[in-house]
C-alpha positions as a Markdown table, in Angstrom:
| # | Residue | x | y | z |
|---|---|---|---|---|
| 1 | Met | -83.0 | -8.9 | 60.8 |
| 2 | Thr | -85.5 | -9.5 | 57.9 |
| 3 | Ala | -84.7 | -9.1 | 54.2 |
| 4 | Thr | -86.9 | -6.1 | 54.1 |
| 5 | Ala | -85.0 | -4.4 | 56.9 |
| 6 | Val | -81.7 | -5.1 | 55.3 |
| 7 | Thr | -82.9 | -3.7 | 52.0 |
| 8 | Thr | -84.1 | -0.5 | 53.7 |
| 9 | Ala | -80.9 | -0.1 | 55.6 |
| 10 | Glu | -78.6 | -0.4 | 52.6 |
| 11 | Pro | -79.7 | 2.9 | 50.9 |
| 12 | Gln | -79.5 | 4.7 | 54.3 |
| 13 | Leu | -76.0 | 3.5 | 54.8 |
| 14 | Ala | -75.1 | 4.5 | 51.2 |
| 15 | Trp | -76.6 | 7.9 | 51.7 |
| 16 | Arg | -74.8 | 8.5 | 55.0 |
| 17 | Ser | -71.5 | 7.5 | 53.4 |
| 18 | Met | -72.1 | 9.9 | 50.5 |
| 19 | Ile | -73.0 | 12.9 | 52.6 |
| 20 | Arg | -70.1 | 12.2 | 55.0 |
| 21 | Asp | -67.7 | 12.6 | 52.0 |
| 22 | Gly | -66.5 | 16.2 | 52.0 |
| 23 | Ala | -65.6 | 15.9 | 48.3 |
| 24 | Val | -69.3 | 15.2 | 47.5 |
| 25 | Val | -70.5 | 18.1 | 49.6 |
| 26 | Val | -68.0 | 20.6 | 48.1 |
| 27 | Gly | -68.6 | 19.2 | 44.6 |
| 28 | Leu | -72.3 | 20.0 | 45.0 |
| 29 | Ile | -71.6 | 23.5 | 46.3 |
| 30 | Thr | -69.2 | 24.2 | 43.5 |
| 31 | Ala | -71.7 | 23.0 | 40.9 |
| 32 | Ala | -74.4 | 25.3 | 42.4 |
| 33 | Val | -72.0 | 28.3 | 42.4 |
| 34 | Phe | -71.0 | 27.6 | 38.8 |
| 35 | Ile | -74.7 | 27.4 | 37.6 |
| 36 | Val | -75.6 | 30.6 | 39.4 |
| 37 | Ala | -72.6 | 32.4 | 38.1 |
| 38 | Ala | -73.3 | 31.3 | 34.5 |
| 39 | Leu | -76.8 | 32.6 | 34.8 |
| 40 | Leu | -76.3 | 35.8 | 36.7 |
| 41 | Val | -72.6 | 37.0 | 36.4 |
| 42 | Pro | -71.8 | 38.9 | 33.2 |
| 43 | Asn | -68.9 | 37.6 | 31.1 |
| 44 | Phe | -68.6 | 34.5 | 33.3 |
| 45 | Ala | -69.5 | 32.0 | 30.6 |
| 46 | Thr | -67.3 | 33.4 | 27.9 |
| 47 | Ala | -64.6 | 31.2 | 26.5 |
| 48 | Ala | -61.8 | 33.5 | 27.6 |
| 49 | Asn | -63.0 | 33.5 | 31.2 |
| 50 | Val | -63.5 | 29.8 | 31.4 |
| 51 | Arg | -60.0 | 29.2 | 30.0 |
| 52 | Ala | -58.5 | 31.6 | 32.6 |
| 53 | Leu | -60.6 | 29.9 | 35.3 |
| 54 | Leu | -59.4 | 26.4 | 34.4 |
| 55 | Leu | -55.8 | 27.5 | 34.3 |
| 56 | Ser | -55.9 | 29.1 | 37.7 |
| 57 | Val | -57.7 | 26.1 | 39.1 |
| 58 | Ala | -55.2 | 23.7 | 37.6 |
| 59 | Leu | -52.2 | 25.2 | 39.4 |
| 60 | Thr | -54.0 | 25.6 | 42.8 |
| 61 | Gly | -55.4 | 22.1 | 42.5 |
| 62 | Ile | -52.1 | 20.4 | 41.7 |
| 63 | Ala | -50.5 | 21.9 | 44.8 |
| 64 | Ala | -53.6 | 21.1 | 46.9 |
| 65 | Val | -53.4 | 17.4 | 45.9 |
| 66 | Gly | -49.9 | 17.3 | 47.2 |
| 67 | Leu | -50.6 | 19.2 | 50.4 |
| 68 | Ser | -53.6 | 16.9 | 51.1 |
| 69 | Leu | -51.2 | 14.0 | 51.9 |
| 70 | Ile | -49.4 | 16.0 | 54.5 |
| 71 | Thr | -52.7 | 16.9 | 56.1 |
| 72 | Ile | -54.1 | 13.4 | 55.9 |
| 73 | Ile | -51.1 | 12.0 | 57.7 |
| 74 | Gly | -51.6 | 14.4 | 60.5 |
| 75 | Arg | -48.9 | 17.0 | 59.9 |
| 76 | Ile | -51.4 | 19.8 | 59.4 |
| 77 | Phe | -50.0 | 22.0 | 56.6 |
| 78 | Ala | -46.8 | 23.0 | 54.9 |
| 79 | Leu | -46.5 | 26.8 | 55.1 |
| 80 | Ser | -43.6 | 26.8 | 52.6 |
| 81 | Ile | -45.9 | 26.5 | 49.5 |
| 82 | Ala | -45.6 | 30.1 | 48.2 |
| 83 | Ser | -41.8 | 30.3 | 48.5 |
| 84 | Met | -41.4 | 26.8 | 46.9 |
| 85 | Ile | -43.6 | 27.8 | 44.0 |
| 86 | Ala | -41.7 | 31.1 | 43.6 |
| 87 | Leu | -38.3 | 29.2 | 43.5 |
| 88 | Ser | -39.8 | 26.7 | 41.1 |
| 89 | Thr | -40.6 | 29.4 | 38.6 |
| 90 | Ile | -37.0 | 30.6 | 38.8 |
| 91 | Val | -35.6 | 27.2 | 38.3 |
| 92 | Phe | -37.9 | 26.5 | 35.3 |
| 93 | Ala | -37.1 | 29.9 | 33.7 |
| 94 | His | -33.4 | 29.3 | 34.1 |
| 95 | Ala | -33.6 | 25.7 | 32.7 |
| 96 | Leu | -35.8 | 26.5 | 29.8 |
| 97 | Thr | -32.8 | 26.9 | 27.6 |
| 98 | Trp | -32.5 | 23.1 | 27.8 |
| 99 | Gly | -36.0 | 22.5 | 26.6 |
| 100 | Pro | -39.4 | 22.6 | 28.3 |
| 101 | Trp | -39.5 | 18.9 | 29.4 |
| 102 | Val | -36.0 | 19.0 | 30.9 |
| 103 | Ala | -36.9 | 22.2 | 32.7 |
| 104 | Leu | -40.1 | 20.6 | 34.0 |
| 105 | Leu | -38.4 | 17.5 | 35.3 |
| 106 | Leu | -35.6 | 19.5 | 36.8 |
| 107 | Thr | -38.1 | 21.8 | 38.6 |
| 108 | Met | -40.0 | 18.8 | 39.9 |
| 109 | Ala | -36.8 | 17.2 | 41.1 |
| 110 | Val | -35.9 | 20.4 | 43.0 |
| 111 | Gly | -39.3 | 20.5 | 44.5 |
| 112 | Ala | -39.1 | 16.9 | 45.6 |
| 113 | Leu | -35.6 | 17.6 | 47.2 |
| 114 | Leu | -37.1 | 20.5 | 49.1 |
| 115 | Gly | -40.0 | 18.4 | 50.2 |
| 116 | Ser | -37.8 | 15.5 | 51.3 |
| 117 | Ser | -35.7 | 17.9 | 53.4 |
| 118 | Gln | -38.7 | 19.1 | 55.2 |
| 119 | Gly | -40.1 | 15.6 | 55.5 |
| 120 | Tyr | -36.9 | 14.3 | 57.0 |
| 121 | Val | -36.9 | 17.0 | 59.7 |
| 122 | Val | -40.6 | 16.5 | 60.5 |
| 123 | Gly | -40.7 | 12.7 | 60.1 |
| 124 | Phe | -37.4 | 11.4 | 61.4 |
| 125 | Leu | -36.4 | 14.3 | 63.7 |
| 126 | Lys | -39.9 | 14.8 | 65.0 |
| 127 | Ala | -39.9 | 18.5 | 64.5 |
| 128 | Asp | -43.1 | 20.6 | 64.5 |
| 129 | Pro | -44.4 | 20.7 | 60.9 |
| 130 | Ile | -45.6 | 24.3 | 61.1 |
| 131 | Ile | -42.3 | 25.7 | 62.5 |
| 132 | Thr | -40.3 | 23.6 | 60.2 |
| 133 | Thr | -42.0 | 24.6 | 57.0 |
| 134 | Ile | -42.0 | 28.3 | 58.1 |
| 135 | Ala | -38.2 | 28.1 | 58.6 |
| 136 | Phe | -37.8 | 26.4 | 55.2 |
| 137 | Ser | -40.0 | 29.0 | 53.6 |
| 138 | Ala | -37.6 | 31.7 | 54.8 |
| 139 | Ile | -34.6 | 29.7 | 53.6 |
| 140 | Val | -36.1 | 29.0 | 50.1 |
| 141 | Leu | -37.2 | 32.6 | 49.7 |
| 142 | Gly | -33.7 | 33.8 | 50.7 |
| 143 | Val | -32.1 | 31.4 | 48.2 |
| 144 | Gly | -34.4 | 32.7 | 45.4 |
| 145 | Gln | -33.7 | 36.3 | 46.3 |
| 146 | Gln | -30.0 | 35.7 | 46.4 |
| 147 | Trp | -30.1 | 33.8 | 43.1 |
| 148 | Thr | -32.0 | 36.5 | 41.2 |
| 149 | Gln | -30.9 | 39.6 | 43.1 |
| 150 | Gly | -34.5 | 40.7 | 42.9 |
| 151 | Arg | -34.6 | 40.5 | 39.1 |
| 152 | Thr | -37.2 | 38.7 | 37.0 |
| 153 | Ile | -35.7 | 35.8 | 35.1 |
| 154 | Val | -37.2 | 35.6 | 31.6 |
| 155 | Gly | -37.2 | 32.1 | 30.1 |
| 156 | Gln | -35.2 | 31.7 | 26.9 |
| 157 | Gly | -36.9 | 29.1 | 24.8 |
| 158 | Gly | -40.4 | 27.9 | 23.9 |
| 159 | Thr | -42.6 | 26.1 | 26.4 |
| 160 | Gly | -44.1 | 23.8 | 23.7 |
| 161 | Leu | -47.0 | 21.7 | 24.9 |
| 162 | Leu | -46.9 | 23.0 | 28.4 |
| 163 | Asn | -48.7 | 26.2 | 27.4 |
| 164 | Ala | -50.8 | 24.8 | 24.5 |
| 165 | Asn | -54.2 | 23.3 | 24.0 |
| 166 | Val | -55.0 | 19.7 | 23.4 |
| 167 | Phe | -58.4 | 19.3 | 21.7 |
| 168 | Asn | -59.2 | 22.9 | 22.8 |
| 169 | Val | -58.4 | 22.0 | 26.4 |
| 170 | Pro | -55.4 | 23.7 | 28.1 |
| 171 | Phe | -52.7 | 21.1 | 28.6 |
| 172 | Gln | -52.2 | 22.2 | 32.1 |
| 173 | Val | -55.8 | 21.3 | 32.9 |
| 174 | Leu | -55.2 | 17.8 | 31.6 |
| 175 | Val | -52.1 | 17.6 | 33.8 |
| 176 | Phe | -54.2 | 18.6 | 36.8 |
| 177 | Val | -56.8 | 15.9 | 36.0 |
| 178 | Ala | -54.1 | 13.2 | 35.5 |
| 179 | Val | -52.3 | 14.1 | 38.7 |
| 180 | Thr | -55.6 | 14.0 | 40.7 |
| 181 | Val | -56.5 | 10.6 | 39.3 |
| 182 | Leu | -53.1 | 9.1 | 39.8 |
| 183 | Val | -52.5 | 10.4 | 43.4 |
| 184 | Trp | -56.1 | 9.7 | 44.4 |
| 185 | Thr | -55.9 | 6.1 | 43.1 |
| 186 | Trp | -52.5 | 5.6 | 44.8 |
| 187 | His | -53.8 | 6.9 | 48.1 |
| 188 | Arg | -57.0 | 4.9 | 47.9 |
| 189 | Arg | -55.7 | 1.6 | 46.7 |
| 190 | Gly | -52.0 | 1.5 | 47.4 |
| 191 | Val | -50.6 | 0.1 | 50.7 |
| 192 | Thr | -48.6 | 3.3 | 51.2 |
| 193 | Gly | -51.7 | 5.5 | 50.7 |
| 194 | Arg | -53.8 | 3.5 | 53.1 |
| 195 | Arg | -51.0 | 3.6 | 55.8 |
| 196 | Ile | -50.8 | 7.4 | 55.4 |
| 197 | Thr | -54.5 | 7.5 | 56.3 |
| 198 | Leu | -54.0 | 5.0 | 59.2 |
| 199 | Ile | -51.2 | 7.1 | 60.7 |
| 200 | Gly | -53.2 | 10.3 | 60.5 |
| 201 | Leu | -56.2 | 8.6 | 62.0 |
| 202 | Asn | -54.4 | 7.0 | 64.9 |
| 203 | Glu | -50.6 | 7.1 | 64.9 |
| 204 | Arg | -50.2 | 5.2 | 68.2 |
| 205 | Ala | -52.3 | 2.3 | 66.8 |
| 206 | Ala | -50.2 | 2.4 | 63.6 |
| 207 | Val | -47.0 | 2.1 | 65.6 |
| 208 | Ile | -48.4 | -0.7 | 67.7 |
| 209 | Ser | -49.3 | -2.6 | 64.5 |
| 210 | Gly | -45.7 | -2.3 | 63.3 |
| 211 | Val | -45.9 | 0.8 | 61.0 |
| 212 | Asn | -43.1 | 3.3 | 61.4 |
| 213 | Pro | -44.6 | 6.7 | 60.6 |
| 214 | Ala | -41.4 | 8.5 | 59.6 |
| 215 | Pro | -40.9 | 7.0 | 56.1 |
| 216 | Tyr | -44.6 | 7.7 | 55.2 |
| 217 | Val | -44.3 | 11.3 | 56.5 |
| 218 | Leu | -41.2 | 11.6 | 54.3 |
| 219 | Thr | -43.0 | 10.1 | 51.3 |
| 220 | Ser | -45.9 | 12.6 | 51.8 |
| 221 | Phe | -43.5 | 15.5 | 51.8 |
| 222 | Val | -41.7 | 14.2 | 48.7 |
| 223 | Val | -44.9 | 13.9 | 46.7 |
| 224 | Phe | -46.0 | 17.3 | 48.0 |
| 225 | Gly | -42.7 | 18.9 | 46.9 |
| 226 | Ala | -42.7 | 17.3 | 43.4 |
| 227 | Leu | -46.3 | 18.5 | 42.8 |
| 228 | Val | -45.6 | 22.0 | 44.1 |
| 229 | Gly | -42.6 | 22.1 | 41.7 |
| 230 | Leu | -44.9 | 21.0 | 38.9 |
| 231 | Ala | -47.3 | 23.8 | 39.7 |
| 232 | Gly | -44.5 | 26.3 | 39.8 |
| 233 | Ala | -43.1 | 25.1 | 36.5 |
| 234 | Leu | -46.5 | 25.4 | 34.8 |
| 235 | Leu | -47.0 | 28.9 | 36.3 |
| 236 | Ala | -43.6 | 29.9 | 34.8 |
| 237 | Ala | -44.6 | 28.4 | 31.5 |
| 238 | Gln | -47.8 | 30.6 | 31.6 |
| 239 | Ser | -46.0 | 33.8 | 32.4 |
| 240 | Gly | -42.7 | 33.1 | 30.6 |
| 241 | Gln | -40.7 | 34.2 | 33.6 |
| 242 | Gly | -39.7 | 33.4 | 37.2 |
| 243 | Asn | -39.3 | 35.6 | 40.2 |
| 244 | Val | -39.7 | 35.5 | 44.0 |
| 245 | Leu | -43.1 | 37.3 | 43.8 |
| 246 | Leu | -44.8 | 34.7 | 41.6 |
| 247 | Gly | -47.1 | 32.5 | 43.5 |
| 248 | Gly | -47.5 | 34.8 | 46.5 |
| 249 | Thr | -51.2 | 34.0 | 46.9 |
| 250 | Phe | -50.9 | 30.3 | 46.4 |
| 251 | Gly | -50.2 | 29.4 | 50.0 |
| 252 | Phe | -53.5 | 30.7 | 51.3 |
| 253 | Asp | -55.6 | 29.4 | 48.4 |
| 254 | Val | -54.0 | 25.9 | 48.5 |
| 255 | Ile | -54.7 | 25.6 | 52.3 |
| 256 | Ile | -58.3 | 26.7 | 51.8 |
| 257 | Ala | -58.7 | 24.2 | 49.0 |
| 258 | Val | -57.5 | 21.3 | 51.2 |
| 259 | Val | -59.7 | 22.3 | 54.2 |
| 260 | Val | -62.8 | 23.1 | 52.1 |
| 261 | Gly | -62.2 | 19.8 | 50.2 |
| 262 | Gly | -63.0 | 17.8 | 53.3 |
| 263 | Val | -59.5 | 17.0 | 54.5 |
| 264 | Ala | -59.5 | 17.0 | 58.3 |
| 265 | Val | -56.7 | 19.1 | 59.8 |
| 266 | Thr | -56.5 | 16.5 | 62.6 |
| 267 | Gly | -55.6 | 13.9 | 60.0 |
| 268 | Gly | -57.0 | 10.6 | 58.9 |
| 269 | Arg | -59.9 | 11.9 | 56.9 |
| 270 | Gly | -60.2 | 13.2 | 53.4 |
| 271 | Ser | -58.6 | 12.5 | 50.0 |
| 272 | Pro | -56.6 | 14.1 | 47.3 |
| 273 | Leu | -59.7 | 14.1 | 45.2 |
| 274 | Gly | -61.5 | 16.2 | 47.8 |
| 275 | Ala | -58.6 | 18.7 | 47.8 |
| 276 | Ala | -58.7 | 18.9 | 44.0 |
| 277 | Ile | -62.4 | 19.7 | 44.1 |
| 278 | Gly | -61.6 | 22.2 | 46.9 |
| 279 | Gly | -59.2 | 23.8 | 44.5 |
| 280 | Leu | -61.9 | 24.1 | 41.9 |
| 281 | Phe | -64.2 | 25.8 | 44.5 |
| 282 | Val | -61.5 | 28.3 | 45.5 |
| 283 | Gly | -60.7 | 29.2 | 41.9 |
| 284 | Leu | -64.3 | 29.5 | 40.9 |
| 285 | Leu | -65.1 | 31.7 | 44.0 |
| 286 | Gly | -62.1 | 34.0 | 43.2 |
| 287 | Asn | -63.1 | 34.3 | 39.6 |
| 288 | Val | -66.7 | 35.2 | 40.4 |
| 289 | Leu | -65.8 | 37.8 | 42.9 |
| 290 | Ala | -63.4 | 39.5 | 40.5 |
| 291 | Leu | -66.0 | 39.5 | 37.7 |
| 292 | Val | -68.6 | 41.0 | 40.0 |
| 293 | Gly | -66.2 | 43.9 | 40.6 |
| 294 | Leu | -66.1 | 43.8 | 44.4 |
| 295 | Ala | -63.5 | 45.8 | 46.2 |
| 296 | Tyr | -60.5 | 43.7 | 47.5 |
| 297 | Glu | -61.6 | 44.1 | 51.1 |
| 298 | Thr | -65.1 | 43.0 | 50.3 |
| 299 | Gln | -63.8 | 40.0 | 48.3 |
| 300 | Leu | -61.8 | 38.9 | 51.3 |
| 301 | Met | -64.9 | 39.1 | 53.5 |
| 302 | Val | -67.2 | 37.3 | 51.0 |
| 303 | Lys | -64.5 | 34.6 | 50.3 |
| 304 | Gly | -64.0 | 34.0 | 54.0 |
| 305 | Ala | -67.7 | 33.8 | 54.7 |
| 306 | Leu | -68.5 | 31.4 | 51.9 |
| 307 | Val | -65.5 | 29.2 | 52.8 |
| 308 | Leu | -66.8 | 29.1 | 56.4 |
| 309 | Val | -70.2 | 28.1 | 55.2 |
| 310 | Ala | -68.7 | 25.3 | 53.2 |
| 311 | Val | -66.7 | 24.0 | 56.2 |
| 312 | Val | -69.8 | 24.2 | 58.5 |
| 313 | Leu | -71.8 | 22.2 | 55.9 |
| 314 | Ile | -69.0 | 19.6 | 55.8 |
| 315 | Gly | -69.1 | 19.3 | 59.6 |
| 316 | Ile | -72.9 | 18.9 | 59.5 |
| 317 | Ser | -72.6 | 16.2 | 56.9 |
| 318 | Asp | -70.0 | 14.4 | 59.0 |
| 319 | Arg | -72.4 | 14.3 | 62.0 |
| 320 | Leu | -75.3 | 13.2 | 59.8 |
| 321 | Gly | -73.2 | 10.5 | 58.2 |
| 322 | Ser | -72.1 | 9.1 | 61.5 |
| 323 | Gly | -75.5 | 9.2 | 63.0 |
| 324 | Arg | -74.6 | 11.8 | 65.6 |
| 325 | Lys | -76.9 | 14.8 | 66.4 |
């Protein structure tokens, strides 16, 4: 191969690699939707709306970053997200009397414990992840209902920095960015993160090479649980309360964020960064539909249609990137 041929091939390979990355595709779609909304949708570009948008995106994105690890390792989804977030708001509201940071750490610890329980059953006992997480969802929701007796728990104490701005940026948004960077870097560069991808891509090959999937499945669920606990704590800090109804829509939105973000449900492809960008897309889409004033039923149809378009574009980019027709 001549030097000219090599020089020509390199940009083509770089282009294929870029369009194959679901995060890039969804990022471009999100940017396009944002620009159109800023130009055409009344009240979209106001400071109050942008702040509300960023806060909603932060919570969905944090949970999506955690869930992406479970999907990448080939365990599809955890359907216990909504109930775990609801219980996390209750834990945080109860613990707020000890201070916001103690409440935050305790809530994340509870989330990690719930995640580890599910991860042990799925990873070491080889149970089906969907059935397992549905069962845990019922248990967690029942615990929350029994704990509160259906009442709303109002936090006693200030939330401090958790609900404040830092240089005019909501602190929760900064947390979202930090979580995304840390988990993405760990997944991309760390040995554990690379093995999570290997297991999702070809579990049999991973086992043959001496990698036991169970501890990595457990690790994925622990990180997922801690981040869901974090999202629930920040939600409680926003609302100043906790109850079993908070976070009811999170499960659907977080799963959409992961799928739209280019994480393959079959495992082995995608990244936490893609899931975070997917969370941005889902939050932006919901915000625009609400501002337009569409009926709830119409919002569901439009949201489903646009998500389907995004997924189809990701599939096309995957085929183009791999050279298939």
